[in-house]
FIKOLZA-1660 file (N, C-alpha, C; in steps of 0.1 Angstrom, whole numbers, plus 5000, padded with zeros to 4 digits):
% residues 191
   i   px   py   pz ch aa at
   1 4737 4852 5011  A  X  N
   1 4739 4857 5007  A  X CA
   1 4755 4856 5015  A  X  C
   2 4769 4863 5008  A  X  N
   2 4784 4866 5016  A  X CA
   2 4789 4873 5008  A  X  C
   3 4795 4878 5021  A  X  N
   3 4800 4887 5027  A  X CA
   3 4813 4893 5019  A  X  C
   4 4806 4903 5011  A  X  N
   4 4826 4911 5007  A  X CA
   4 4834 4907 5014  A  X  C
   5 4847 4897 5005  A  X  N
   5 4861 4900 5011  A  X CA
   5 4867 4910 5008  A  X  C
   6 4873 4923 5012  A  X  N
   6 4884 4927 5006  A  X CA
   6 4893 4927 5005  A  X  C
   7 4900 4932 4994  A  X  N
   7 4918 4926 4990  A  X CA
   7 4924 4937 4992  A  X  C
   8 4937 4933 4995  A  X  N
   8 4944 4943 4990  A  X CA
   8 4957 4940 4991  A  X  C
   9 4963 4944 4984  A  X  N
   9 4979 4939 4976  A  X CA
   9 4989 4956 4983  A  X  C
  10 4997 4955 4986  A  X  N
  10 5010 4960 4991  A  X CA
  10 5024 4958 4988  A  X  C
  11 5029 4959 4973  A  X  N
  11 5042 4958 4969  A  X CA
  11 5053 4968 4962  A  X  C
  12 5062 4962 4971  A  X  N
  12 5075 4971 4967  A  X CA
  12 5089 4961 4968  A  X  C
  13 5097 4965 4973  A  X  N
  13 5113 4960 4973  A  X CA
  13 5120 4961 4987  A  X  C
  14 5126 4951 4990  A  X  N
  14 5129 4952 5005  A  X CA
  14 5137 4964 5007  A  X  C
  15 5133 4969 5026  A  X  N
  15 5135 4985 5030  A  X CA
  15 5126 4996 5028  A  X  C
  16 5116 4993 5015  A  X  N
  16 5110 5003 5013  A  X CA
  16 5097 5007 5024  A  X  C
  17 5092 4993 5033  A  X  N
  17 5083 4997 5041  A  X CA
  17 5068 4986 5037  A  X  C
  18 5073 4981 5027  A  X  N
  18 5054 4972 5025  A  X CA
  18 5050 4965 5040  A  X  C
  19 5057 4958 5044  A  X  N
  19 5052 4952 5053  A  X CA
  19 5047 4960 5066  A  X  C
  20 5052 4979 5066  A  X  N
  20 5046 4980 5076  A  X CA
  20 5036 4983 5073  A  X  C
  21 5034 4992 5061  A  X  N
  21 5022 4996 5056  A  X CA
  21 5011 4983 5058  A  X  C
  22 5017 4976 5055  A  X  N
  22 5005 4964 5052  A  X CA
  22 5001 4958 5072  A  X  C
  23 5012 4965 5077  A  X  N
  23 5006 4963 5088  A  X CA
  23 4995 4971 5098  A  X  C
  24 4994 4981 5092  A  X  N
  24 4984 4997 5094  A  X CA
  24 4976 4990 5090  A  X  C
  25 4973 4985 5074  A  X  N
  25 4962 4983 5069  A  X CA
  25 4952 4969 5081  A  X  C
  26 4962 4963 5084  A  X  N
  26 4953 4949 5093  A  X CA
  26 4950 4958 5103  A  X  C
  27 4959 4964 5112  A  X  N
  27 4952 4972 5122  A  X CA
  27 4941 4981 5121  A  X  C
  28 4940 4986 5108  A  X  N
  28 4927 4989 5108  A  X CA
  28 4911 4987 5108  A  X  C
  29 4918 4972 5096  A  X  N
  29 4909 4965 5095  A  X CA
  29 4902 4959 5109  A  X  C
  30 4917 4952 5115  A  X  N
  30 4910 4943 5129  A  X CA
  30 4898 4958 5140  A  X  C
  31 4903 4970 5138  A  X  N
  31 4900 4973 5146  A  X CA
  31 4883 4979 5144  A  X  C
  32 4880 4982 5130  A  X  N
  32 4870 4981 5128  A  X CA
  32 4858 4971 5127  A  X  C
  33 4861 4958 5135  A  X  N
  33 4860 4946 5134  A  X CA
  33 4856 4940 5125  A  X  C
  34 4868 4934 5116  A  X  N
  34 4868 4928 5103  A  X CA
  34 4873 4913 5108  A  X  C
  35 4874 4903 5105  A  X  N
  35 4880 4892 5103  A  X CA
  35 4887 4893 5094  A  X  C
  36 4907 4888 5095  A  X  N
  36 4913 4895 5084  A  X CA
  36 4925 4882 5086  A  X  C
  37 4932 4886 5078  A  X  N
  37 4944 4872 5071  A  X CA
  37 4951 4879 5065  A  X  C
  38 4966 4875 5068  A  X  N
  38 4971 4882 5057  A  X CA
  38 4986 4874 5057  A  X  C
  39 4988 4875 5037  A  X  N
  39 4997 4867 5041  A  X CA
  39 5014 4876 5032  A  X  C
  40 5025 4874 5030  A  X  N
  40 5034 4881 5031  A  X CA
  40 5047 4873 5023  A  X  C
  41 5055 4882 5015  A  X  N
  41 5066 4873 5008  A  X CA
  41 5077 4886 5010  A  X  C
  42 5087 4879 5016  A  X  N
  42 5103 4889 5020  A  X CA
  42 5107 4881 5024  A  X  C
  43 5110 4869 5012  A  X  N
  43 5127 4859 5016  A  X CA
  43 5140 4872 5016  A  X  C
  44 5137 4876 5001  A  X  N
  44 5149 4883 5000  A  X CA
  44 5151 4893 4998  A  X  C
  45 5142 4902 5008  A  X  N
  45 5140 4918 5008  A  X CA
  45 5153 4924 5015  A  X  C
  46 5156 4915 5021  A  X  N
  46 5171 4922 5025  A  X CA
  46 5181 4924 5011  A  X  C
  47 5180 4919 5005  A  X  N
  47 5187 4921 4998  A  X CA
  47 5186 4931 4987  A  X  C
  48 5170 4937 4990  A  X  N
  48 5164 4945 4981  A  X CA
  48 5155 4937 4972  A  X  C
  49 5149 4927 4974  A  X  N
  49 5140 4919 4963  A  X CA
  49 5127 4920 4963  A  X  C
  50 5122 4913 4956  A  X  N
  50 5108 4922 4959  A  X CA
  50 5099 4916 4971  A  X  C
  51 5088 4926 4976  A  X  N
  51 5081 4923 4988  A  X CA
  51 5065 4923 4985  A  X  C
  52 5062 4916 4990  A  X  N
  52 5048 4917 4990  A  X CA
  52 5039 4916 5002  A  X  C
  53 5023 4918 5002  A  X  N
  53 5017 4914 5013  A  X CA
  53 5000 4912 5011  A  X  C
  54 4995 4903 5009  A  X  N
  54 4977 4904 5009  A  X CA
  54 4974 4896 5019  A  X  C
  55 4958 4910 5018  A  X  N
  55 4952 4918 5033  A  X CA
  55 4944 4914 5026  A  X  C
  56 4937 4903 5031  A  X  N
  56 4923 4899 5027  A  X CA
  56 4914 4903 5046  A  X  C
  57 4900 4905 5045  A  X  N
  57 4891 4909 5057  A  X CA
  57 4879 4909 5048  A  X  C
  58 4867 4908 5060  A  X  N
  58 4851 4900 5056  A  X CA
  58 4849 4906 5067  A  X  C
  59 4836 4910 5074  A  X  N
  59 4824 4907 5081  A  X CA
  59 4826 4894 5087  A  X  C
  60 4828 4882 5079  A  X  N
  60 4827 4868 5079  A  X CA
  60 4840 4865 5080  A  X  C
  61 4841 4845 5083  A  X  N
  61 4855 4842 5082  A  X CA
  61 4860 4847 5073  A  X  C
  62 4875 4848 5075  A  X  N
  62 4883 4847 5068  A  X CA
  62 4891 4834 5058  A  X  C
  63 4893 4823 5051  A  X  N
  63 4896 4814 5053  A  X CA
  63 4908 4812 5047  A  X  C
  64 4915 4818 5034  A  X  N
  64 4925 4820 5026  A  X CA
  64 4936 4832 5025  A  X  C
  65 4944 4825 5025  A  X  N
  65 4955 4848 5030  A  X CA
  65 4958 4848 5018  A  X  C
  66 4956 4843 5006  A  X  N
  66 4955 4843 4993  A  X CA
  66 4944 4851 4982  A  X  C
  67 4954 4859 4974  A  X  N
  67 4935 4865 4963  A  X CA
  67 4935 4860 4953  A  X  C
  68 4926 4857 4946  A  X  N
  68 4927 4848 4937  A  X CA
  68 4938 4864 4921  A  X  C
  69 4937 4857 4911  A  X  N
  69 4938 4868 4900  A  X CA
  69 4922 4872 4895  A  X  C
  70 4927 4889 4893  A  X  N
  70 4912 4898 4887  A  X CA
  70 4905 4903 4901  A  X  C
  71 4906 4896 4911  A  X  N
  71 4894 4895 4922  A  X CA
  71 4902 4908 4935  A  X  C
  72 4916 4916 4931  A  X  N
  72 4923 4925 4943  A  X CA
  72 4915 4936 4937  A  X  C
  73 4912 4942 4951  A  X  N
  73 4906 4956 4957  A  X CA
  73 4911 4968 4952  A  X  C
  74 4925 4965 4959  A  X  N
  74 4931 4979 4961  A  X CA
  74 4949 4974 4957  A  X  C
  75 4958 4975 4952  A  X  N
  75 4965 4976 4947  A  X CA
  75 4977 4993 4949  A  X  C
  76 4983 4991 4962  A  X  N
  76 4990 5003 4969  A  X CA
  76 5003 4998 4963  A  X  C
  77 5011 5002 4955  A  X  N
  77 5027 5004 4944  A  X CA
  77 5032 5009 4951  A  X  C
  78 5041 5008 4961  A  X  N
  78 5056 5010 4961  A  X CA
  78 5063 5018 4958  A  X  C
  79 5066 5008 4947  A  X  N
  79 5079 5009 4933  A  X CA
  79 5069 5005 4916  A  X  C
  80 5074 5014 4910  A  X  N
  80 5062 5014 4894  A  X CA
  80 5068 5000 4889  A  X  C
  81 5078 4995 4889  A  X  N
  81 5082 4980 4883  A  X CA
  81 5068 4966 4893  A  X  C
  82 5070 4971 4905  A  X  N
  82 5063 4962 4918  A  X CA
  82 5048 4963 4912  A  X  C
  83 5043 4976 4909  A  X  N
  83 5034 4974 4901  A  X CA
  83 5028 4970 4895  A  X  C
  84 5037 4969 4882  A  X  N
  84 5031 4966 4871  A  X CA
  84 5034 4948 4872  A  X  C
  85 5037 4942 4886  A  X  N
  85 5040 4927 4889  A  X CA
  85 5027 4922 4889  A  X  C
  86 5022 4933 4899  A  X  N
  86 5010 4926 4905  A  X CA
  86 5000 4931 4902  A  X  C
  87 4991 4941 4892  A  X  N
  87 4986 4942 4885  A  X CA
  87 4973 4932 4873  A  X  C
  88 4980 4920 4876  A  X  N
  88 4972 4906 4873  A  X CA
  88 4955 4906 4880  A  X  C
  89 4965 4907 4894  A  X  N
  89 4954 4902 4906  A  X CA
  89 4942 4909 4910  A  X  C
  90 4946 4923 4900  A  X  N
  90 4936 4935 4907  A  X CA
  90 4922 4931 4899  A  X  C
  91 4910 4940 4902  A  X  N
  91 4898 4936 4891  A  X CA
  91 4896 4946 4885  A  X  C
  92 4888 4948 4877  A  X  N
  92 4887 4957 4874  A  X CA
  92 4879 4969 4873  A  X  C
  93 4880 4973 4883  A  X  N
  93 4868 4985 4893  A  X CA
  93 4881 4987 4906  A  X  C
  94 4896 4980 4905  A  X  N
  94 4901 4982 4915  A  X CA
  94 4912 4992 4915  A  X  C
  95 4914 4998 4927  A  X  N
  95 4915 5012 4928  A  X CA
  95 4934 5006 4931  A  X  C
  96 4940 5016 4924  A  X  N
  96 4956 5014 4923  A  X CA
  96 4964 5024 4923  A  X  C
  97 4971 5027 4935  A  X  N
  97 4982 5041 4937  A  X CA
  97 4995 5029 4934  A  X  C
  98 5001 5042 4928  A  X  N
  98 5019 5037 4929  A  X CA
  98 5026 5051 4925  A  X  C
  99 5040 5045 4936  A  X  N
  99 5046 5056 4938  A  X CA
  99 5058 5055 4917  A  X  C
 100 5060 5067 4914  A  X  N
 100 5073 5071 4906  A  X CA
 100 5085 5070 4906  A  X  C
 101 5082 5062 4917  A  X  N
 101 5101 5063 4919  A  X CA
 101 5105 5052 4920  A  X  C
 102 5115 5049 4913  A  X  N
 102 5119 5034 4911  A  X CA
 102 5127 5035 4918  A  X  C
 103 5130 5017 4917  A  X  N
 103 5144 5016 4936  A  X CA
 103 5148 5005 4922  A  X  C
 104 5158 5009 4916  A  X  N
 104 5169 5000 4909  A  X CA
 104 5177 4985 4918  A  X  C
 105 5175 4978 4916  A  X  N
 105 5180 4966 4925  A  X CA
 105 5186 4957 4923  A  X  C
 106 5187 4956 4902  A  X  N
 106 5191 4947 4901  A  X CA
 106 5196 4951 4885  A  X  C
 107 5207 4942 4884  A  X  N
 107 5209 4943 4870  A  X CA
 107 5204 4949 4860  A  X  C
 108 5198 4938 4855  A  X  N
 108 5187 4934 4845  A  X CA
 108 5170 4945 4847  A  X  C
 109 5173 4956 4852  A  X  N
 109 5161 4964 4862  A  X CA
 109 5160 4971 4849  A  X  C
 110 5140 4970 4842  A  X  N
 110 5142 4978 4828  A  X CA
 110 5146 4988 4827  A  X  C
 111 5141 4994 4816  A  X  N
 111 5149 5013 4810  A  X CA
 111 5135 5015 4817  A  X  C
 112 5140 5025 4829  A  X  N
 112 5128 5036 4837  A  X CA
 112 5119 5044 4830  A  X  C
 113 5122 5048 4820  A  X  N
 113 5111 5052 4811  A  X CA
 113 5104 5046 4811  A  X  C
 114 5103 5030 4797  A  X  N
 114 5094 5028 4795  A  X CA
 114 5091 5023 4804  A  X  C
 115 5089 5014 4821  A  X  N
 115 5086 5011 4833  A  X CA
 115 5076 5024 4833  A  X  C
 116 5082 5037 4836  A  X  N
 116 5072 5051 4840  A  X CA
 116 5058 5051 4829  A  X  C
 117 5065 5050 4815  A  X  N
 117 5052 5045 4806  A  X CA
 117 5045 5035 4808  A  X  C
 118 5046 5028 4808  A  X  N
 118 5027 5016 4812  A  X CA
 118 5030 5017 4825  A  X  C
 119 5034 5026 4834  A  X  N
 119 5028 5024 4846  A  X CA
 119 5017 5030 4847  A  X  C
 120 5018 5048 4839  A  X  N
 120 5009 5055 4833  A  X CA
 120 4996 5051 4825  A  X  C
 121 5003 5042 4813  A  X  N
 121 4992 5035 4804  A  X CA
 121 4976 5030 4816  A  X  C
 122 4978 5021 4832  A  X  N
 122 4968 5019 4836  A  X CA
 122 4962 5028 4833  A  X  C
 123 4945 5025 4836  A  X  N
 123 4931 5027 4834  A  X CA
 123 4929 5030 4846  A  X  C
 124 4929 5043 4853  A  X  N
 124 4922 5049 4862  A  X CA
 124 4936 5049 4876  A  X  C
 125 4951 5045 4869  A  X  N
 125 4960 5046 4882  A  X CA
 125 4960 5059 4888  A  X  C
 126 4963 5062 4904  A  X  N
 126 4966 5073 4914  A  X CA
 126 4980 5072 4909  A  X  C
 127 4992 5081 4904  A  X  N
 127 5005 5081 4900  A  X CA
 127 5008 5091 4910  A  X  C
 128 5021 5084 4922  A  X  N
 128 5026 5099 4931  A  X CA
 128 5040 5099 4925  A  X  C
 129 5050 5112 4925  A  X  N
 129 5062 5114 4928  A  X CA
 129 5065 5112 4944  A  X  C
 130 5069 5098 4945  A  X  N
 130 5070 5104 4965  A  X CA
 130 5079 5104 4965  A  X  C
 131 5088 5110 4963  A  X  N
 131 5097 5118 4965  A  X CA
 131 5099 5133 4963  A  X  C
 132 5089 5135 4955  A  X  N
 132 5088 5151 4953  A  X CA
 132 5080 5156 4966  A  X  C
 133 5071 5144 4969  A  X  N
 133 5063 5144 4982  A  X CA
 133 5070 5143 4996  A  X  C
 134 5076 5136 4992  A  X  N
 134 5086 5133 5006  A  X CA
 134 5092 5152 5009  A  X  C
 135 5100 5152 5001  A  X  N
 135 5103 5166 5000  A  X CA
 135 5095 5177 5006  A  X  C
 136 5083 5176 5001  A  X  N
 136 5078 5192 4998  A  X CA
 136 5070 5188 5019  A  X  C
 137 5068 5184 5017  A  X  N
 137 5066 5174 5031  A  X CA
 137 5068 5174 5044  A  X  C
 138 5083 5177 5041  A  X  N
 138 5099 5173 5049  A  X CA
 138 5100 5164 5061  A  X  C
 139 5094 5153 5051  A  X  N
 139 5096 5136 5059  A  X CA
 139 5100 5130 5048  A  X  C
 140 5109 5121 5049  A  X  N
 140 5113 5115 5038  A  X CA
 140 5109 5098 5039  A  X  C
 141 5100 5101 5050  A  X  N
 141 5093 5085 5048  A  X CA
 141 5077 5088 5044  A  X  C
 142 5077 5099 5040  A  X  N
 142 5057 5107 5039  A  X CA
 142 5055 5098 5026  A  X  C
 143 5061 5092 5013  A  X  N
 143 5057 5085 5004  A  X CA
 143 5048 5076 5004  A  X  C
 144 5053 5064 5018  A  X  N
 144 5039 5058 5016  A  X CA
 144 5029 5057 5025  A  X  C
 145 5030 5066 5030  A  X  N
 145 5018 5067 5040  A  X CA
 145 5013 5074 5032  A  X  C
 146 5012 5088 5023  A  X  N
 146 5006 5089 5009  A  X CA
 146 5001 5086 5005  A  X  C
 147 5005 5069 5000  A  X  N
 147 4997 5065 4995  A  X CA
 147 4988 5052 4996  A  X  C
 148 4992 5052 5008  A  X  N
 148 4978 5048 5019  A  X CA
 148 4968 5055 5016  A  X  C
 149 4975 5068 5022  A  X  N
 149 4961 5078 5022  A  X CA
 149 4950 5076 5012  A  X  C
 150 4958 5074 5000  A  X  N
 150 4952 5076 4988  A  X CA
 150 4942 5063 4986  A  X  C
 151 4951 5051 4990  A  X  N
 151 4943 5035 4987  A  X CA
 151 4931 5040 5001  A  X  C
 152 4932 5043 5012  A  X  N
 152 4924 5044 5017  A  X CA
 152 4909 5047 5013  A  X  C
 153 4906 5054 5006  A  X  N
 153 4896 5061 4997  A  X CA
 153 4884 5049 4992  A  X  C
 154 4893 5035 4990  A  X  N
 154 4886 5030 4991  A  X CA
 154 4885 5013 5002  A  X  C
 155 4890 5024 5013  A  X  N
 155 4891 5008 5023  A  X CA
 155 4873 5009 5037  A  X  C
 156 4870 5008 5042  A  X  N
 156 4856 5011 5047  A  X CA
 156 4858 5013 5060  A  X  C
 157 4868 5017 5064  A  X  N
 157 4875 5029 5079  A  X CA
 157 4879 5040 5077  A  X  C
 158 4872 5041 5085  A  X  N
 158 4866 5059 5094  A  X CA
 158 4880 5062 5093  A  X  C
 159 4880 5077 5091  A  X  N
 159 4892 5089 5096  A  X CA
 159 4901 5088 5115  A  X  C
 160 4882 5082 5123  A  X  N
 160 4887 5080 5136  A  X CA
 160 4902 5065 5135  A  X  C
 161 4897 5058 5130  A  X  N
 161 4902 5044 5133  A  X CA
 161 4915 5045 5128  A  X  C
 162 4915 5058 5112  A  X  N
 162 4931 5052 5108  A  X CA
 162 4940 5064 5122  A  X  C
 163 4935 5072 5126  A  X  N
 163 4939 5076 5134  A  X CA
 163 4948 5065 5147  A  X  C
 164 4934 5063 5148  A  X  N
 164 4941 5050 5165  A  X CA
 164 4950 5042 5157  A  X  C
 165 4954 5041 5144  A  X  N
 165 4959 5031 5141  A  X CA
 165 4978 5032 5136  A  X  C
 166 4978 5045 5134  A  X  N
 166 4986 5058 5135  A  X CA
 166 4992 5059 5152  A  X  C
 167 4982 5063 5156  A  X  N
 167 4992 5069 5171  A  X CA
 167 4994 5053 5181  A  X  C
 168 4992 5042 5177  A  X  N
 168 4991 5031 5186  A  X CA
 168 5005 5025 5177  A  X  C
 169 4999 5029 5168  A  X  N
 169 5018 5019 5158  A  X CA
 169 5031 5027 5155  A  X  C
 170 5028 5046 5160  A  X  N
 170 5042 5052 5162  A  X CA
 170 5042 5056 5172  A  X  C
 171 5032 5051 5186  A  X  N
 171 5033 5062 5197  A  X CA
 171 5052 5062 5203  A  X  C
 172 5058 5048 5203  A  X  N
 172 5068 5050 5206  A  X CA
 172 5078 5059 5202  A  X  C
 173 5078 5062 5190  A  X  N
 173 5087 5070 5181  A  X CA
 173 5078 5088 5185  A  X  C
 174 5072 5085 5195  A  X  N
 174 5067 5104 5200  A  X CA
 174 5051 5104 5192  A  X  C
 175 5055 5116 5199  A  X  N
 175 5039 5127 5190  A  X CA
 175 5042 5137 5177  A  X  C
 176 5056 5136 5175  A  X  N
 176 5061 5143 5162  A  X CA
 176 5063 5135 5150  A  X  C
 177 5060 5123 5151  A  X  N
 177 5068 5111 5143  A  X CA
 177 5051 5109 5136  A  X  C
 178 5039 5102 5150  A  X  N
 178 5024 5105 5147  A  X CA
 178 5021 5116 5142  A  X  C
 179 5022 5127 5142  A  X  N
 179 5016 5138 5134  A  X CA
 179 5018 5143 5120  A  X  C
 180 5032 5134 5119  A  X  N
 180 5040 5140 5106  A  X CA
 180 5032 5124 5096  A  X  C
 181 5027 5115 5101  A  X  N
 181 5025 5106 5095  A  X CA
 181 5010 5107 5093  A  X  C
 182 5005 5115 5101  A  X  N
 182 4986 5117 5099  A  X CA
 182 4985 5130 5087  A  X  C
 183 4995 5141 5086  A  X  N
 183 4996 5146 5076  A  X CA
 183 4996 5139 5063  A  X  C
 184 5007 5130 5062  A  X  N
 184 5007 5123 5051  A  X CA
 184 4996 5114 5045  A  X  C
 185 4993 5110 5056  A  X  N
 185 4979 5102 5050  A  X CA
 185 4972 5112 5047  A  X  C
 186 4968 5124 5052  A  X  N
 186 4954 5129 5046  A  X CA
 186 4960 5140 5037  A  X  C
 187 4974 5138 5034  A  X  N
 187 4979 5143 5019  A  X CA
 187 4973 5141 5008  A  X  C
 188 4974 5123 5012  A  X  N
 188 4974 5116 5000  A  X CA
 188 4952 5110 5000  A  X  C
 189 4946 5109 5014  A  X  N
 189 4930 5113 5011  A  X CA
 189 4933 5122 5000  A  X  C
 190 4937 5133 4999  A  X  N
 190 4930 5143 4988  A  X CA
 190 4935 5146 4973  A  X  C
 191 4939 5137 4973  A  X  N
 191 4950 5130 4957  A  X CA
 191 4935 5125 4953  A  X  C
% end
């Protein structure tokens, strides 16, 4: 019997924090005793280009950092157009969580209303107005962590593991930052 390989894609644009979110997932997988591997693409990120990270983890060793089309378990889309771009990698029963806040980072960005309409057509998608959530939680960085909280529902990690990961990742920034992130994460878990 082959061990299940969990596959997560975090997709956004440069400067949004996609790699940080991926590192949080990677940390949780490692702390939970999984073999992990990650690939990321962020060559044009400094200019607002597409950024994605693919995280694979399993109880058995993982040998390939790339997931196959139609095999993904979770898509965490930090930007709606990027959510659409990576949908083909997801399986039929994947959890897809997407921000509804576009980052218009190129001259040919499609019509925003059309992008939003296409995202809303995705069956079972969980959408989050990350700008509104950031204002509600009085934390301008809350959106990504709320999305991670949503996506965590399909990941096999305990709340204790997540708390350890957030504490370790943000300890240099102080307890207030750790607590703000945990509040945002728990908010997402409830969506």
